[in-house]
C-alpha positions in Angstrom: -4.8 -31.0 -50.0 -5.3 -30.9 -53.7 -3.9 -28.2 -55.8 -7.4 -26.6 -56.4 -8.0 -26.2 -52.7 -4.4 -24.8 -52.2 -5.1 -22.2 -54.9 -8.3 -21.1 -53.2 -6.6 -20.6 -49.9 -3.7 -18.7 -51.5 -6.2 -16.5 -53.3 -8.0 -15.7 -50.0 -4.7 -14.9 -48.3 -3.8 -12.7 -51.3 -7.1 -10.8 -51.1 -6.9 -10.3 -47.3 -3.3 -9.0 -47.7 -4.3 -6.6 -50.4 -7.2 -5.3 -48.4 -4.9 -4.9 -45.3 -2.3 -3.0 -47.3 -4.9 -0.7 -48.9 -6.4 0.0 -45.5 -3.0 0.9 -44.1 -2.4 3.2 -47.1 -5.7 5.0 -46.7 -5.1 5.5 -42.9 -1.7 6.9 -43.6 -3.0 9.3 -46.2 -5.8 10.4 -43.9 -3.3 11.0 -41.1 -1.1 13.2 -43.4 -4.1 15.2 -44.5 -5.3 15.7 -40.9 -1.8 16.9 -39.9 -1.5 19.2 -42.9 -5.0 20.7 -42.1 -4.2 21.2 -38.4 -0.9 22.8 -39.1 -2.1 25.0 -42.0 -3.3 27.8 -39.7 -0.3 29.4 -38.1 -2.5 31.8 -36.1 -3.9 28.9 -34.2 -0.6 28.5 -32.3 0.2 32.2 -31.9 -1.4 32.6 -28.5 -0.4 31.6 -25.1 0.5 28.1 -24.2 -1.8 26.6 -21.6 -0.4 26.5 -18.1 0.0 22.7 -18.3 0.3 22.3 -22.0 3.3 21.0 -24.0 5.8 23.6 -25.0 5.4 25.7 -21.9 8.7 27.3 -20.8 8.1 29.0 -17.5 5.0 30.8 -18.9 6.9 31.9 -22.0 6.2 30.9 -25.6 9.2 29.3 -27.5 10.0 30.0 -31.1 12.8 27.8 -32.6 14.4 27.9 -36.0 17.2 29.2 -38.2 18.1 32.9 -38.1 17.3 34.6 -41.4 18.0 38.2 -40.3 19.5 39.8 -37.2 19.9 43.4 -36.0 20.3 45.1 -32.7 16.6 45.5 -32.3 15.1 42.4 -34.0 15.6 38.8 -35.0 13.9 36.9 -37.8 13.7 33.1 -37.6 12.4 30.5 -40.0 10.5 27.8 -38.1 11.9 24.3 -38.2 8.3 23.0 -38.0 6.4 24.8 -40.8 9.0 27.0 -42.6 7.3 30.3 -41.7 9.5 33.3 -40.8 8.7 35.3 -37.7 10.3 38.6 -36.7 10.6 39.3 -33.0 11.7 42.5 -31.3 14.9 42.5 -29.2 15.3 45.0 -26.3 18.0 45.8 -23.8 16.2 43.4 -21.4 16.6 40.4 -23.8 19.1 37.9 -22.5 21.3 35.9 -24.9 23.1 32.7 -23.9 25.3 30.3 -25.7 26.2 27.0 -23.9 25.1 28.5 -20.6 27.3 31.6 -20.9 25.9 35.1 -21.3 26.7 36.5 -24.7 25.4 39.4 -26.9 23.1 39.5 -29.9 26.2 40.5 -31.9 27.4 36.8 -31.7 24.3 35.6 -33.5 24.7 35.1 -37.2 22.4 34.3 -40.1 22.0 30.5 -40.3 22.4 29.9 -36.5 19.8 27.8 -34.8 18.1 29.7 -32.0 15.3 29.3 -29.5 13.6 32.6 -28.8 11.4 32.9 -25.8 8.7 35.6 -25.5 6.4 36.4 -22.7 3.0 34.9 -22.8 1.6 38.5 -22.6 3.8 39.9 -25.5 4.7 37.3 -28.1 6.4 39.9 -30.3 9.2 40.8 -28.0 12.0 38.4 -27.0 12.8 37.9 -23.3 15.5 35.3 -23.9 17.5 33.9 -26.9 19.3 30.6 -26.7 22.0 30.4 -29.3 22.5 26.8 -30.6 20.2 25.3 -27.9 20.7 21.7 -26.7 18.1 19.5 -25.2 18.7 17.2 -22.2 16.9 13.9 -22.2 15.3 12.2 -19.2 16.2 14.8 -16.6 13.6 16.7 -14.6 15.9 19.2 -12.9 16.1 22.7 -14.1 19.7 23.9 -14.4 19.6 27.7 -14.7 23.0 27.9 -16.3 22.2 25.5 -19.2 21.0 26.4 -22.6 18.5 23.6 -22.3 15.0 25.0 -22.1 13.3 24.3 -18.8 10.1 22.3 -19.0 
């Protein structure tokens, strides 16, 4: 091959590479915009989870995040997902567990990570609070004594 032909081939490769990189960038940007648009309406996720949908925890709706305020009758958590803060009522019926052991709401402090479960019928009242929840991987069994949410 002569140098003129090599230059043409290199030029074509460069053009194709640039077009490919631009296409990837546009796709990435479009995906980010789509995610932001789909996550910008918090009310869209404030209903019941479907019976077979992701996130279902024995018919209860989970809320996970950091505790921003705590009292004997309510807990406020900032979502790990979108940064919104939600206040949920706590009653004498609300159970609190830490590493599978029963504990009380008095042991929850601002800054702790919690998962708050509410009933699908009443998303404003906690039925269960998991203090510093852990997540098992790969297991399908439901250990009732664990702080791992059941799927």
